[in-house]
C-alpha positions as CSV (number, residue, x, y, z in Angstrom):
1,M,-3.9,15.0,3.7
2,S,-2.9,15.2,0.2
3,D,-5.5,14.7,-2.6
4,Q,-2.6,13.0,-4.6
5,Y,-2.3,10.3,-1.8
6,E,-6.0,9.8,-1.5
7,A,-6.2,9.3,-5.3
8,V,-3.3,6.8,-5.3
9,F,-5.0,5.0,-2.3
10,A,-8.1,4.7,-4.2
11,R,-6.4,3.2,-7.2
12,Y,-4.9,0.5,-4.9
13,D,-8.1,0.0,-2.8
14,T,-9.4,-2.3,-5.5
15,D,-12.6,-3.4,-3.6
16,G,-13.5,0.2,-2.6
17,D,-13.9,-0.5,1.1
18,G,-11.6,2.2,2.4
19,Q,-8.9,-0.2,3.7
20,L,-6.0,-1.7,1.9
21,T,-5.5,-5.4,2.4
22,V,-2.2,-7.3,2.4
23,D,-3.2,-8.5,-1.1
24,E,-3.9,-5.0,-2.3
25,V,-0.5,-3.7,-1.2
26,T,1.2,-6.7,-2.5
27,A,-0.5,-6.2,-5.9
28,A,0.5,-2.5,-5.7
29,I,4.2,-3.2,-5.0
30,A,4.2,-6.0,-7.6
31,G,3.0,-3.5,-10.1
32,M,6.0,-1.4,-9.2
33,F,8.3,-4.3,-9.8
34,P,6.5,-6.5,-12.5
35,E,9.6,-8.8,-12.8
36,T,9.1,-9.8,-9.2
37,E,7.2,-13.0,-8.0
38,V,4.3,-12.1,-5.7
39,D,5.4,-14.8,-3.5
40,D,8.8,-12.8,-3.0
41,L,7.1,-9.8,-1.5
42,S,5.6,-11.4,1.3
43,G,8.4,-10.4,3.7
44,I,8.4,-6.9,2.2
45,V,4.7,-6.4,2.8
46,A,4.7,-8.0,6.1
47,A,7.4,-5.4,7.2
48,L,5.5,-2.5,5.8
49,F,2.4,-3.6,7.6
50,A,4.4,-4.1,10.8
51,E,5.5,-0.6,10.5
52,Y,2.6,1.5,9.2
53,D,-0.5,-0.7,10.5
54,A,-0.8,1.7,13.5
55,D,-4.1,0.0,14.7
56,H,-2.7,-3.4,14.0
57,D,-5.8,-4.7,12.4
58,G,-4.3,-6.2,9.4
59,L,-5.5,-3.4,7.1
60,L,-4.1,0.2,6.0
61,S,-6.4,3.1,6.2
62,V,-5.7,6.1,4.1
63,A,-4.2,7.8,7.1
64,E,-1.9,4.9,7.7
65,F,-1.1,4.9,3.9
66,V,0.0,8.3,3.6
67,P,3.2,8.0,5.7
68,L,4.1,4.9,3.7
69,A,3.6,6.6,0.4
70,E,5.7,9.5,1.6
71,N,8.7,7.1,2.6
72,L,8.2,5.0,-0.5
73,P,7.7,7.7,-3.3
74,E,7.3,5.0,-6.1
75,L,4.2,3.7,-4.4
76,G,2.7,7.3,-4.0
77,S,3.1,8.4,-7.3
78,A,0.1,8.7,-9.6
79,D,0.6,7.2,-13.1
């Protein structure tokens, strides 16, 4: 697993629990598109979780985040 993706994951994992919540992913995406209202992202985030939350626990682990970051390079780029 790429150290780059792990570092980006850690940046988005604001509570440091090793899992990304819907709110953390929403904040990450909102940060990519600051003009977008957070409420407008709920459908996008739900679709991302439906596709990438492999164990359907409502959280993204780092292993589940990597494919998402690979398919959405803006999310996986370290600033």
